[in-house]
C-alpha positions in Angstrom: 0.3 -0.2 0.2 0.6 3.5 -0.5 1.8 5.5 2.6 2.9 8.8 2.8 6.6 10.1 4.2 6.7 11.9 7.2 9.3 14.4 5.5 10.9 14.3 8.9 14.3 15.6 6.0 17.8 16.7 7.2 19.9 19.0 4.8 22.2 15.7 4.2 18.6 13.4 3.3 18.7 16.6 0.2 21.0 16.0 -2.6 23.4 18.4 -3.8 22.2 19.5 -7.1 18.5 19.8 -5.5 20.0 22.4 -2.7 21.5 24.1 -5.2 19.0 24.6 -7.5 16.3 26.1 -4.5 19.2 27.8 -3.4 18.9 30.1 -6.8 15.3 29.7 -7.2 15.5 32.0 -3.4 18.6 34.0 -4.5 16.1 35.4 -8.1 13.3 36.1 -5.2 15.2 37.8 -2.7 17.5 40.3 -6.1 16.6 43.5 -6.3 14.7 44.1 -9.7 16.8 47.2 -10.4 21.0 46.0 -9.1 19.5 42.6 -9.8 21.7 42.5 -6.5 20.1 40.4 -3.5 18.5 42.6 -1.3 20.4 43.3 1.7 18.0 45.0 5.1 21.7 45.3 6.8 22.6 47.4 4.1 19.3 49.8 2.6 16.3 50.1 3.6 14.3 47.3 1.1 10.6 47.9 0.0 7.8 45.9 -2.3 5.5 46.5 -5.3 2.9 45.2 -4.3 3.8 42.0 -6.1 6.3 41.3 -3.7 8.8 42.3 -6.0 11.4 43.9 -4.4 14.1 47.1 -4.8 17.1 47.9 -2.3 17.1 51.9 -1.0 19.6 52.9 -3.0 17.8 51.9 -7.0 14.7 52.9 -5.3 15.2 56.7 -6.4 16.4 55.9 -9.5 12.6 54.1 -10.7 9.3 55.7 -9.8 7.9 51.6 -10.0 8.6 47.6 -10.5 10.6 47.0 -13.6 9.2 43.9 -13.6 5.0 44.7 -13.0 5.0 48.3 -13.0 3.4 48.3 -9.3 4.4 50.5 -7.0 6.5 50.4 -4.3 5.0 50.3 -0.9 6.2 52.3 2.3 5.7 49.2 4.7 8.9 47.8 6.1 9.1 44.2 5.3 8.3 41.7 8.2 10.9 41.5 10.4 10.9 37.7 9.4 11.9 38.1 5.7 14.4 40.6 7.3 15.8 38.1 9.1 15.8 35.6 6.3 17.3 37.7 4.1 20.7 38.6 6.8 21.2 35.2 7.1 22.0 34.5 3.2 25.5 34.2 2.8 27.2 37.3 0.9 30.5 37.4 -0.5 33.2 39.8 1.6 33.1 43.0 0.5 37.0 43.6 -0.9 38.0 42.5 -4.4 39.6 39.5 -4.5 38.6 37.9 -1.6 36.7 34.3 -1.6 35.2 34.5 2.0 31.9 33.9 2.3 30.1 36.0 5.8 27.3 34.5 7.5 25.5 37.2 10.1 27.8 39.8 11.2 31.4 38.0 10.9 34.5 39.6 12.0 35.6 38.9 8.9 36.2 41.7 7.0 37.6 43.8 9.9 40.6 41.5 10.0 40.3 40.9 5.5 44.1 41.3 4.6 42.1 42.4 0.9 41.0 45.7 2.4 43.0 48.6 1.3 45.6 50.1 3.0 48.5 52.2 2.8 52.3 52.9 3.8 52.6 55.1 6.4 56.4 55.9 6.1 56.6 59.8 4.9 56.5 60.5 1.5 55.7 56.9 -0.2 52.6 56.7 -1.7 52.3 52.9 -1.8 48.3 51.6 -1.5 47.3 48.2 -1.7 46.0 44.8 0.0 46.6 45.4 3.2 47.9 41.3 3.0 51.2 43.0 1.0 51.4 46.0 3.2 54.5 44.2 4.9 56.1 42.5 2.2 56.0 46.1 0.6 57.7 47.7 4.0 60.2 44.8 3.9 61.3 45.3 0.5 61.1 49.1 -0.3 62.2 50.3 3.7 63.9 47.9 5.8 65.7 50.0 7.0 63.2 51.5 8.6 61.8 48.3 10.1 61.5 47.4 12.9 61.8 42.9 13.2 60.7 41.1 16.1 63.9 41.1 19.1 66.4 42.4 16.1 65.7 46.3 16.5 65.9 49.6 19.1 63.2 52.2 19.4 64.5 55.4 21.1 61.7 58.4 21.6 63.0 61.6 22.8 60.1 63.3 24.4 59.4 66.4 24.0 60.5 66.3 19.8 56.9 67.4 18.1 56.9 64.9 15.2 54.8 62.8 13.7 56.6 60.1 12.2 55.8 55.9 12.3 57.5 53.2 12.3 56.3 49.8 10.8 57.1 46.6 13.8 56.7 43.3 12.5 56.0 40.7 15.7 55.4 37.4 14.2 54.5 37.8 11.1 52.1 40.9 12.2 52.3 44.7 11.2 52.5 47.7 13.8 52.4 50.9 13.6 
């Protein structure tokens, strides 16, 4: 006889290709109808039209109606549970060339090696990814670099100057 299944599934029970198709469908549902990026409530306010299409705050100022269905956008905030679902989706780190995906309030972006940095040594105009800064200093300013256990820094009190000294400790750079 035919007996319905109890549908108690875990993620491990669902084939990978089904998960991927579902995820792509959800990404299409939550995309801004103007910029086509996933709508993110933690970045901007999100509005929806009468048909449920989403638009991010940045794009809402560019259009008077939904580009998909020509309906006006509502001034009502999205329900909290929808905002929470949107926030739970993984998003790529905002720094170019970084392949890390973040979920919720991941601290990664505070310490990402791809964030733009600059050399603080006087008259140096180097700018680039933070992860390349120590290498830049080792190659271009090696005489000014204080390496752990290999240098002494004396500072005279009363000298009014603003100068930075790069200090490398355990592969980390400090100024």
